[in-house]
N, C-alpha and C positions, 0 to 999 in steps of 0.2 A: 344780420346774421352772415358769415361769410367773410368783410368786410374786412382790409389786412387796417390796425391801426398800430402805431410807433405807443407803445408805453419804455421812456426811461431809453427810444432811441431803437427797440429793440422790437421788428416790425415782426407783430403777432396777427395772426387773426380770432376775431371773436366768433365764440363757436355757441354763446348764450350773452342771451341778455335780457336783461327785469330794471325796472326803473333806477335808473340812475347806476345803473351797477352793468359792468359784461364781462363772461370768464373767457378764457382761454387757455389752451392745452400748450402744455412748455416740452417739450423733447430734450431728452438726455442733452443734445449735444448746444442747445441753446444755454441750459443751466449752468454747463459747461465753461463757455463761452463768454458770458454776458458775468452784471453782479446783481441780476433778479433774482436770486435765492438769498442775498444779504435782506432784503426786502422783509418788513413785521406787517401785522393786520394796519392796518390805518397809516401807514407810510403815505406822502404823498409823491404823487408820479408825474411825470409829462408826458402830456399825449397828445399826438399828430395826427388825423386824419392822413391817409393816401392824396399824396398833389392827382389833380384830375388834371390830363390833357390843354384845359382851356384855361386852369390856374395860372392867378400868377406868380414866376419861381424868387423868392425871396432868397439871400442868405449864397448860398453855392448847396449841390446836384448833394441828397442824400437821401440811402435807400431803407434805414432802415436792418443793415447786414453788419452787426456788432463785429468787428476785428476784432474785438479782443476787453478789456479794463486793463486802465491806471491807476493811482491813487493819488487822493488830495496829500502834497504834503504842503500846505500852508495856505493862512489868504492874512491882507494886509489892506489897507484901507488906506486912497492915494486921491486927493483932488477930487473926492463924490462918487470911486468906482469905486470896487471892488475886486483887487489882484488875488488870483486864486492861483495859485504854483501846482502842478500836476509831476506824476514822474509819470512811467511808463516801460514798458517791456523792450532794451538795447534794442532786441532786431529790428523795431518801428520803426525810432531814432529817426531812419533817414527819410520819412513823410514829415518829419518838421520844417515847416520853411516858413517866415519872417514873414510876419503879415499873409501864410496861409494861412487852409480853411481846415479846421475840424471839428468833429459833433461829437459833445460829452453830452451822454444822459440825454441823447435826443435833442439837444439846444449847440443848434449853430454856430460856431467861433471864431475869432478870428487867433492865431498864434502872432505869439510875444515872444520873443527873445528867447531861442533856443537854444539849448546848452546837452548834449550830451542827449538825454532822453528825459530832460527837464524841459518844460516852460509854462511858460506864462498865458495868462485868459486876459483881461480885462473889463469888467460885468457894468455893463452901468444901469442905475437905482431903475429902471423900469423892467429888464432880463429879469432882474434880480429876483422882483415882487412876481413876475409874472413863471415864472418856473420854479424846482424844487430846488435851485444849487445856495441857495440860503441854507437848505438843510442841511449842508456838507461840512463836515470834521475833520480834521488832518486823523490821515489813515483811512477814509470812505473810499471806497472803491465806485471805479465809474466807469461805464459804456464808452467805449470810444469806435469810434470809426470814421477812419481814413481816406483823406479827399479820394475821389471815383477815379479821378481824371490822374493821378498820382500812379496810382497804383496800374491803371491799364499800357500806360506809359511806361512803370518798367517792365510789364511782362512784354510789352511788343516790343518793346528795346534788347529783350533778355538776350535775343541772338545775335546780336551785335554787341554784345559789352564780351559777350565768350567768347568773342575771335577774338577779342584785343586790338 
């Protein structure tokens, strides 16, 4: 009870628990900003407990504070990996950096070949089995969290950029 748990990358608070299940309250803001409303009873979700200060940090900093949603455009197989192509809102394309980080439905991944507001991620078989990414089909909405360092740098640099 009261613990933070990321559900498909969305940080939620456990409000009720029973054997094998947990319940969460979702605010209007959470439903409007995330793809959680698309879930149906029995949908597989990615779950992750909150990081403790003594834990090892793998991947990149993921907060569970979803910035918005994107859409899966296509998938293809390439040399043992599954290549996912996603489209995101145009005003977020500035956060796409080749070999940079992005969190998709709570899975920390590496951006590959960003072009405009589209990009790829190459998913290895272990990640495909250990997450619900294999459940996605073209048109599926996903939760997106962009790199926190990029967002802070943008915010902190804004006054100097505005001066021209």
